[in-house]
C-alpha atoms as a printed R data frame, in Angstrom:
    type eleno elety resid chain resno       x      y       z
1   ATOM     1    CA   LYS     A     1  -5.986 68.928  17.896
2   ATOM     2    CA   THR     A     2  -5.381 72.632  18.277
3   ATOM     3    CA   GLU     A     3  -2.248 74.580  19.139
4   ATOM     4    CA   GLU     A     4  -1.739 75.967  22.621
5   ATOM     5    CA   GLY     A     5  -2.850 79.616  22.675
6   ATOM     6    CA   SER     A     6  -4.537 79.432  19.253
7   ATOM     7    CA   ILE     A     7  -7.810 81.230  18.595
8   ATOM     8    CA   LEU     A     8  -9.551 77.868  18.101
9   ATOM     9    CA   ARG     A     9  -8.419 76.583  21.504
10  ATOM    10    CA   ASN     A    10  -9.348 79.853  23.217
11  ATOM    11    CA   GLY     A    11 -12.930 79.573  21.907
12  ATOM    12    CA   LEU     A    12 -12.724 82.852  19.994
13  ATOM    13    CA   VAL     A    13 -14.042 81.306  16.775
14  ATOM    14    CA   THR     A    14 -17.709 80.447  16.227
15  ATOM    15    CA   GLY     A    15 -18.117 76.673  16.216
16  ATOM    16    CA   ALA     A    16 -14.773 75.906  17.889
17  ATOM    17    CA   GLU     A    17 -16.643 74.176  20.721
18  ATOM    18    CA   GLY     A    18 -18.694 72.082  18.270
19  ATOM    19    CA   GLY     A    19 -22.445 72.146  17.852
20  ATOM    20    CA   ILE     A    20 -25.343 71.018  15.706
21  ATOM    21    CA   ILE     A    21 -25.819 72.335  12.187
22  ATOM    22    CA   SER     A    22 -29.212 71.708  10.641
23  ATOM    23    CA   GLY     A    23 -31.472 73.498   8.246
24  ATOM    24    CA   LEU     A    24 -33.144 73.490   4.895
25  ATOM    25    CA   GLY     A    25 -31.397 73.698   1.569
26  ATOM    26    CA   TRP     A    26 -31.753 73.736  -2.158
27  ATOM    27    CA   ILE     A    27 -29.322 72.443  -4.784
28  ATOM    28    CA   ASN     A    28 -29.847 72.814  -8.509
29  ATOM    29    CA   THR     A    29 -27.454 71.118 -10.926
30  ATOM    30    CA   PHE     A    30 -27.044 71.292 -14.685
31  ATOM    31    CA   ASP     A    31 -24.646 68.742 -16.170
32  ATOM    32    CA   ASN     A    32 -24.127 67.963 -19.846
33  ATOM    33    CA   ARG     A    33 -20.519 66.711 -19.641
34  ATOM    34    CA   ASP     A    34 -19.683 63.832 -21.935
35  ATOM    35    CA   ASN     A    35 -18.057 61.844 -19.104
36  ATOM    36    CA   VAL     A    36 -18.238 62.253 -15.331
37  ATOM    37    CA   PHE     A    37 -14.689 60.999 -14.607
38  ATOM    38    CA   PHE     A    38 -12.761 62.450 -17.577
39  ATOM    39    CA   PRO     A    39 -14.885 65.082 -19.309
40  ATOM    40    CA   THR     A    40 -13.641 66.514 -22.601
41  ATOM    41    CA   LYS     A    41 -16.571 68.802 -23.373
42  ATOM    42    CA   GLY     A    42 -19.662 70.227 -21.764
43  ATOM    43    CA   PHE     A    43 -20.728 72.231 -18.755
44  ATOM    44    CA   PHE     A    44 -21.355 71.564 -15.087
45  ATOM    45    CA   VAL     A    45 -23.148 74.225 -13.021
46  ATOM    46    CA   GLU     A    46 -24.301 73.849  -9.424
47  ATOM    47    CA   ALA     A    47 -26.232 76.472  -7.457
48  ATOM    48    CA   VAL     A    48 -26.642 75.934  -3.696
49  ATOM    49    CA   ALA     A    49 -28.627 77.709  -0.977
50  ATOM    50    CA   PHE     A    50 -28.804 76.549   2.660
51  ATOM    51    CA   TRP     A    51 -30.622 78.166   5.558
52  ATOM    52    CA   ASN     A    52 -29.378 76.914   8.933
53  ATOM    53    CA   GLN     A    53 -31.487 78.280  11.765
54  ATOM    54    CA   GLU     A    54 -32.334 77.486  15.387
55  ATOM    55    CA   ALA     A    55 -35.923 76.927  14.200
56  ATOM    56    CA   PHE     A    56 -34.584 73.886  12.282
57  ATOM    57    CA   GLY     A    57 -32.597 72.567  15.284
58  ATOM    58    CA   SER     A    58 -29.293 74.290  14.516
59  ATOM    59    CA   ASP     A    59 -27.045 75.817  17.176
60  ATOM    60    CA   PHE     A    60 -26.056 78.489  14.637
61  ATOM    61    CA   ASN     A    61 -28.066 80.961  12.557
62  ATOM    62    CA   PHE     A    62 -26.438 81.392   9.164
63  ATOM    63    CA   ASN     A    63 -27.079 81.113   5.438
64  ATOM    64    CA   ARG     A    64 -24.826 79.838   2.647
65  ATOM    65    CA   TYR     A    65 -25.123 80.449  -1.079
66  ATOM    66    CA   SER     A    66 -22.785 79.344  -3.845
67  ATOM    67    CA   ILE     A    67 -22.492 78.895  -7.564
68  ATOM    68    CA   ASP     A    68 -19.917 76.584  -9.125
69  ATOM    69    CA   ALA     A    69 -19.536 76.631 -12.922
70  ATOM    70    CA   VAL     A    70 -17.133 74.480 -14.964
71  ATOM    71    CA   THR     A    71 -16.673 74.216 -18.713
72  ATOM    72    CA   TYR     A    72 -14.577 71.642 -20.585
73  ATOM    73    CA   LEU     A    73 -13.229 72.310 -24.054
74  ATOM    74    CA   SER     A    74 -11.321 70.140 -26.503
75  ATOM    75    CA   ARG     A    75 -10.625 70.402 -30.200
76  ATOM    76    CA   GLN     A    76 -12.303 67.990 -32.589
77  ATOM    77    CA   ASN     A    77  -8.986 66.697 -33.932
78  ATOM    78    CA   ARG     A    78  -7.384 66.392 -30.444
79  ATOM    79    CA   PRO     A    79 -10.069 65.143 -28.029
80  ATOM    80    CA   ARG     A    80  -7.543 64.015 -25.381
81  ATOM    81    CA   GLN     A    81  -6.247 67.578 -24.961
82  ATOM    82    CA   VAL     A    82  -8.709 69.247 -22.610
83  ATOM    83    CA   PHE     A    83  -8.895 72.786 -21.276
84  ATOM    84    CA   ALA     A    84 -11.106 73.239 -18.194
85  ATOM    85    CA   LEU     A    85 -12.182 76.539 -16.638
86  ATOM    86    CA   ASN     A    86 -13.904 76.784 -13.241
87  ATOM    87    CA   LEU     A    87 -15.487 79.835 -11.613
88  ATOM    88    CA   TYR     A    88 -16.770 79.637  -8.033
89  ATOM    89    CA   ALA     A    89 -18.477 82.210  -5.815
90  ATOM    90    CA   GLY     A    90 -19.566 81.493  -2.251
91  ATOM    91    CA   LEU     A    91 -21.378 83.781   0.174
92  ATOM    92    CA   SER     A    92 -22.130 83.076   3.824
93  ATOM    93    CA   ALA     A    93 -23.931 85.371   6.218
94  ATOM    94    CA   GLY     A    94 -24.771 85.250   9.900
95  ATOM    95    CA   ASP     A    95 -23.210 83.260  12.746
96  ATOM    96    CA   VAL     A    96 -21.131 80.930  10.506
97  ATOM    97    CA   PRO     A    97 -19.235 78.194  12.385
98  ATOM    98    CA   PHE     A    98 -15.580 77.685  11.463
99  ATOM    99    CA   ASN     A    99 -16.057 74.343   9.722
100 ATOM   100    CA   GLU     A   100 -18.865 75.721   7.497
101 ATOM   101    CA   MET     A   101 -16.932 78.720   6.157
102 ATOM   102    CA   GLN     A   102 -15.896 79.047   2.533
103 ATOM   103    CA   PHE     A   103 -12.313 77.903   2.008
104 ATOM   104    CA   LEU     A   104  -9.456 77.864  -0.457
105 ATOM   105    CA   GLY     A   105  -7.366 74.732  -0.565
106 ATOM   106    CA   SER     A   106  -8.516 71.198  -1.369
107 ATOM   107    CA   SER     A   107  -8.370 68.688  -4.189
108 ATOM   108    CA   ARG     A   108 -11.142 70.686  -5.920
109 ATOM   109    CA   ARG     A   109 -10.453 74.320  -5.048
110 ATOM   110    CA   ALA     A   110  -6.989 75.895  -5.178
111 ATOM   111    CA   ARG     A   111  -5.389 72.450  -4.962
112 ATOM   112    CA   GLY     A   112  -1.905 73.825  -4.410
113 ATOM   113    CA   TYR     A   113  -2.929 74.665  -0.823
114 ATOM   114    CA   TYR     A   114  -3.814 72.117   1.840
115 ATOM   115    CA   LEU     A   115  -7.477 71.572   2.731
116 ATOM   116    CA   GLY     A   116  -9.037 74.734   4.141
117 ATOM   117    CA   ARG     A   117  -5.785 76.741   4.270
118 ATOM   118    CA   PHE     A   118  -7.670 80.051   3.889
119 ATOM   119    CA   ARG     A   119 -11.184 80.404   5.392
120 ATOM   120    CA   ASP     A   120 -13.754 83.136   5.733
121 ATOM   121    CA   LYS     A   121 -17.416 83.857   5.075
122 ATOM   122    CA   ASN     A   122 -17.051 84.704   1.375
123 ATOM   123    CA   MET     A   123 -14.943 83.427  -1.498
124 ATOM   124    CA   LEU     A   124 -14.292 84.101  -5.165
125 ATOM   125    CA   LEU     A   125 -12.145 81.719  -7.210
126 ATOM   126    CA   ALA     A   126 -11.113 81.188 -10.831
127 ATOM   127    CA   GLN     A   127  -9.247 78.036 -11.858
128 ATOM   128    CA   ALA     A   128  -7.972 76.584 -15.107
129 ATOM   129    CA   GLU     A   129  -6.307 73.344 -16.105
130 ATOM   130    CA   TYR     A   130  -4.929 71.833 -19.272
131 ATOM   131    CA   ARG     A   131  -4.754 68.030 -19.613
132 ATOM   132    CA   PHE     A   132  -2.849 66.353 -22.402
133 ATOM   133    CA   PRO     A   133  -1.401 62.929 -23.260
134 ATOM   134    CA   LEU     A   134   2.345 62.265 -23.043
135 ATOM   135    CA   PHE     A   135   2.820 58.693 -24.245
136 ATOM   136    CA   TRP     A   136   1.077 55.324 -23.982
137 ATOM   137    CA   ARG     A   137  -1.332 55.671 -20.991
138 ATOM   138    CA   PHE     A   138   0.490 58.553 -19.340
139 ATOM   139    CA   GLY     A   139  -0.728 62.123 -19.415
140 ATOM   140    CA   MET     A   140   0.013 65.410 -17.739
141 ATOM   141    CA   THR     A   141  -1.991 68.250 -16.238
142 ATOM   142    CA   VAL     A   142  -0.941 71.834 -15.633
143 ATOM   143    CA   PHE     A   143  -3.218 73.954 -13.479
144 ATOM   144    CA   GLY     A   144  -3.546 77.301 -11.803
145 ATOM   145    CA   SER     A   145  -5.978 79.220  -9.665
146 ATOM   146    CA   TYR     A   146  -6.522 82.726  -8.381
147 ATOM   147    CA   GLY     A   147  -8.947 83.571  -5.599
148 ATOM   148    CA   GLY     A   148  -9.555 84.926  -2.176
149 ATOM   149    CA   VAL     A   149 -11.656 84.843   0.957
150 ATOM   150    CA   ALA     A   150 -12.968 87.721   3.059
151 ATOM   151    CA   PRO     A   151 -15.538 88.435   5.798
152 ATOM   152    CA   SER     A   152 -17.748 90.252   3.220
153 ATOM   153    CA   PHE     A   153 -17.747 90.818  -0.528
154 ATOM   154    CA   SER     A   154 -17.068 94.510   0.052
155 ATOM   155    CA   ALA     A   155 -13.888 93.482   1.958
156 ATOM   156    CA   MET     A   156 -12.587 91.453  -1.019
157 ATOM   157    CA   LYS     A   157  -9.331 93.123  -2.022
158 ATOM   158    CA   ILE     A   158  -7.394 91.939  -5.032
159 ATOM   159    CA   GLU     A   159  -4.102 92.384  -3.152
160 ATOM   160    CA   ASN     A   160  -5.286 89.712  -0.681
161 ATOM   161    CA   TYR     A   161  -6.036 87.119  -3.361
162 ATOM   162    CA   ARG     A   162  -3.877 84.007  -3.560
163 ATOM   163    CA   TRP     A   163  -2.637 82.277  -6.666
164 ATOM   164    CA   ASN     A   164  -1.132 78.874  -7.227
165 ATOM   165    CA   ALA     A   165   0.052 76.744 -10.089
166 ATOM   166    CA   GLY     A   166   1.327 73.238 -10.525
167 ATOM   167    CA   ALA     A   167   1.594 70.170 -12.686
168 ATOM   168    CA   GLY     A   168   1.108 66.489 -12.258
């Protein structure tokens, strides 16, 4: 549902009326983490490129590119204490529909904000987390992120970046 008088309801946002998104894409992944569900060391890097064009049956002509890099570090004598660092850059160009824009806020990116809280064509984000055991089977995580979205990389202004932090 959309709010009365909102830009989504008024049709002022590309894709607000729905449509078909189709195209060709490429994803390249490097993953040498020691565990998929609870990594303590290693790297994960994913590079993505998608070309969505009318020639491929899409209602929108746009391209998306991103790189997502994560490293996990732990000391030899304390393998259950893990420091993770994530850097993400996303670029979109063309007639990008609202639901395909880069966004801050989710369980993976800037998790202190609700899903898709900040959206635009381009995004830069840095995140870190520290996981450590408390007692028995209980552990704790502290995390933080700093990033922003903008219509172009040249419009990225550090004063418009958002930060968050939390624990769980």
